[in-house]
PAZAPA-4460 file (N, C-alpha, C; in steps of 0.05 Angstrom, whole numbers, plus 32768, in hexadecimal, padded with zeros to 4 digits):
% residues 91
    n_x    n_y    n_z   ca_x   ca_y   ca_z    c_x    c_y    c_z   seq   type   mol
   6F17   78EF   7EEF   6EF8   78F1   7EE3   6EE9   78EA   7EFF     1      M     A
   6ED5   78F1   7F07   6EC2   78E8   7F1B   6EA0   78E2   7F0D     2      H     A
   6E9F   78D4   7F1A   6E82   78CB   7F12   6E70   78CD   7F31     3      Y     A
   6E5F   78DC   7F2B   6E45   78D6   7F47   6E39   78BE   7F45     4      D     A
   6E37   78AE   7F59   6E24   7895   7F67   6E06   78A0   7F5B     5      H     A
   6DFC   7893   7F49   6DE2   7890   7F49   6DDA   7873   7F54     6      I     A
   6DBD   7871   7F64   6DB5   7853   7F67   6DA9   7852   7F56     7      P     A
   6DB4   7830   7F50   6D98   7824   7F37   6D7E   782C   7F33     8      I     A
   6D71   782F   7F46   6D5B   7837   7F50   6D4B   785C   7F40     9      T     A
   6D61   786C   7F40   6D62   787F   7F3A   6D67   787F   7F16    10      H     A
   6D6F   7871   7F0B   6D7F   7869   7EEE   6D5F   7861   7EE6    11      R     A
   6D5A   7866   7EC4   6D52   785F   7EB7   6D4B   784D   7EA8    12      R     A
   6D44   783B   7E99   6D40   7821   7E8E   6D5E   7821   7E79    13      R     A
   6D67   7810   7E7C   6D7A   780B   7E65   6D6D   77F2   7E56    14      L     A
   6D72   77F8   7E39   6D6E   77F2   7E26   6D85   77DF   7E1A    15      R     A
   6D7D   77C5   7E13   6D94   77B2   7E01   6D87   77B6   7DDF    16      W     A
   6D94   77AC   7DCD   6D8A   77AB   7DAB   6D75   7797   7DBB    17      P     A
   6D63   77A0   7DA9   6D46   7788   7D9D   6D44   777D   7DBB    18      H     A
   6D3F   778E   7DC1   6D36   7786   7DE7   6D47   776F   7DF2    19      D     A
   6D5A   776F   7DF0   6D6B   775C   7DFD   6D68   7755   7E1E    20      K     A
   6D61   7746   7E2B   6D64   7752   7E4A   6D80   775B   7E54    21      R     A
   6D9A   774D   7E45   6DB7   7746   7E56   6DC7   7749   7E41    22      I     A
   6DDA   7762   7E44   6DEF   7754   7E33   6E04   7749   7E3C    23      A     A
   6E14   7737   7E36   6E2A   7727   7E39   6E40   7724   7E2A    24      L     A
   6E57   7730   7E35   6E7A   772F   7E28   6E7D   7716   7E33    25      I     A
   6E8C   770D   7E2C   6E9A   76F4   7E33   6EB2   7702   7E28    26      I     A
   6ECB   76FD   7E3E   6EDB   7709   7E3E   6EFD   76F2   7E4B    27      T     A
   6F14   76ED   7E43   6F24   76DC   7E47   6F41   76E2   7E50    28      V     A
   6F45   76DE   7E71   6F59   76EE   7E79   6F6F   76D9   7E77    29      N     A
   6F89   76DD   7E6E   6F99   76CB   7E62   6FB1   76D5   7E7A    30      L     A
   6FB7   76BC   7E86   6FC8   76BF   7E9C   6FD7   76AC   7E97    31      E     A
   6FF0   76A0   7EA8   7005   7692   7EAC   7003   7685   7EC6    32      T     A
   6FFE   766A   7ECD   7007   765C   7EDF   7015   764E   7EE8    33      W     A
   7023   763D   7EF4   702B   7621   7EFE   7021   760C   7EF4    34      D     A
   701F   7602   7EE9   700F   75ED   7EE2   700A   75D5   7EE5    35      L     A
   7018   75D0   7EFF   7015   75BB   7F11   6FFD   75C4   7F28    36      V     A
   6FF5   75DA   7F2A   6FE3   75E1   7F40   6FCA   75E4   7F2B    37      K     A
   6FB9   75E2   7F3D   6F9D   75D6   7F38   6F93   75F6   7F3D    38      D     A
   6F8D   7608   7F2A   6F82   761F   7F28   6F67   7629   7F14    39      T     A
   6F62   766A   7F02   6F56   7679   7EFB   6F38   7674   7EF2    40      V     A
   6F3A   7659   7EDF   6F2B   7652   7EC9   6F3E   764E   7EAF    41      S     A
   6F55   764D   7EB3   6F64   764F   7E9D   6F69   762B   7E9D    42      G     A
   6F6B   761B   7EA9   6F69   75FE   7EA3   6F55   75F7   7E8A    43      C     A
   6F66   75E9   7E7B   6F56   75D8   7E62   6F3E   75CB   7E70    44      A     A
   6F39   75B8   7E81   6F18   75B0   7E8D   6F07   75C3   7E8D    45      Y     A
   6F09   75DF   7E8B   6EF8   75F0   7E97   6EE6   75F8   7E7A    46      R     A
   6EF3   75F5   7E62   6EE3   75FC   7E4C   6ECD   75F5   7E47    47      V     A
   6ED1   75DB   7E4B   6EB2   75CE   7E4B   6E99   75DE   7E5F    48      R     A
   6E9F   75E6   7E6E   6E88   75EF   7E83   6E85   760B   7E76    49      A     A
   6E98   7624   7E72   6E95   763C   7E5D   6E8A   762E   7E43    50      L     A
   6E8B   761C   7E39   6E7E   7616   7E20   6E5F   760F   7E25    51      R     A
   6E5A   75FF   7E3C   6E44   75F5   7E4C   6E2B   7611   7E50    52      E     A
   6E3F   7627   7E57   6E33   7642   7E59   6E2A   764B   7E4A    53      F     A
   6E41   7653   7E2F   6E30   7661   7E18   6E1C   7650   7E13    54      I     A
   6E1B   763C   7E11   6E07   762B   7E04   6DE6   7630   7E0D    55      R     A
   6DF3   762D   7E2F   6DDA   7635   7E36   6DCC   7652   7E30    56      Y     A
   6DE0   7666   7E35   6DD8   7680   7E2C   6DCF   768B   7E1A    57      A     A
   6DD2   767C   7E05   6DD2   7689   7DE9   6DB3   7673   7DE4    58      Q     A
   6DA5   7662   7DF8   6D8F   7656   7DF9   6D7E   7663   7DF9    59      S     A
   6D86   7682   7E11   6D72   768E   7E13   6D6D   76A2   7E04    60      L     A
   6D4E   76B4   7E08   6D43   76C1   7DF8   6D53   76E1   7DFC    61      P     A
   6D5A   76E2   7E0E   6D60   7706   7E18   6D7C   770B   7E16    62      G     A
   6D90   76FF   7E13   6DAB   76FC   7E0F   6DBA   770B   7DFA    63      V     A
   6DC2   7722   7E04   6DCC   7733   7DE8   6DEC   772D   7DEA    64      W     A
   6E02   7718   7DD8   6E19   7715   7DD8   6E2A   772A   7DCE    65      F     A
   6E32   7735   7DD5   6E43   7750   7DCD   6E60   774E   7DD9    66      A     A
   6E6F   775E   7DCC   6E8A   7771   7DD0   6E86   778D   7DE8    67      T     A
   6E9B   778F   7DE8   6E92   77A9   7DFE   6E8E   77B5   7DEC    68      R     A
   6EA0   77BE   7DD7   6E99   77D0   7DC5   6E88   77DF   7DBF    69      E     A
   6E75   77C3   7DB6   6E54   77BE   7DB1   6E45   77C4   7DC3    70      E     A
   6E48   77C1   7DD7   6E3B   77CC   7DF5   6E3E   77EE   7DF5    71      I     A
   6E57   77F8   7DF5   6E65   7815   7DFA   6E50   781E   7DE4    72      A     A
   6E5E   781D   7DCB   6E4F   782D   7DB4   6E32   782B   7DB6    73      S     A
   6E1F   7811   7DBA   6E05   7819   7DBF   6DF8   782B   7DD4    74      W     A
   6E06   781F   7DF3   6DFD   7832   7E06   6E04   7851   7E01    75      Y     A
   6E1E   785E   7DF0   6E24   7873   7DEF   6E0D   787F   7DD9    76      L     A
   6E03   786E   7DC4   6DE9   7874   7DAD   6DCD   787B   7DB8    77      A     A
   6DC7   7867   7DD3   6DAE   786A   7DDD   6DAE   786F   7DF3    78      N     A
   6DBC   7875   7E07   6DB4   7871   7E19   6DC6   7892   7E2D    79      H     A
   6DCD   78A7   7E1E   6DDC   78B3   7E30   6DCC   78C2   7E3A    80      A     A
   6DB5   78BA   7E4B   6DAA   78CA   7E5C   6D97   78AE   7E73    81      A     A
   6DAB   7897   7E72   6DA7   7881   7E80   6DA3   7886   7E9A    82      H     A
   6DBD   788E   7EA0   6DC7   789A   7EBB   6DC4   78C0   7EC1    83      I     A
   6DAD   78C6   7ECB   6DAB   78DE   7ECC   6DC0   78EB   7EE7    84      P     A
   6DC2   790B   7EDE   6DD7   7910   7EF2   6DD2   7911   7F07    85      A     A
   6DDB   790E   7F1C   6DDD   7917   7F3B   6DD2   7929   7F45    86      A     A
   6DBD   7931   7F55   6DC3   7958   7F62   6DE1   7967   7F65    87      P     A
   6DEB   7979   7F60   6E03   7986   7F66   6E12   7972   7F57    88      G     A
   6E0F   795B   7F40   6E27   7957   7F36   6E3B   796A   7F24    89      A     A
   6E4D   7963   7F26   6E69   7973   7F1A   6E64   7967   7EF1    90      R     A
   6E64   7972   7EDB   6E66   7977   7EC8   6E83   795E   7EB9    91      P     A
***
């Protein structure tokens, strides 16, 4: 599959549900580590920072908390022409 690069300045405006300004996805990366090394954000004490960030983001008016499936569905249903084809683009 090939996708031509379209500069953001040439794209049409992207809109989210209820005129939210940003779609936010929180994902968890599950990995295993040597428990004696001080390392990815998998340490339990970092949960507090994530919790604080989520609370802060929830306090903002323009944030849409969504799953990747919800974002993909919204985009396909509402923005088929968001990124126009580049001149000479392949179908």
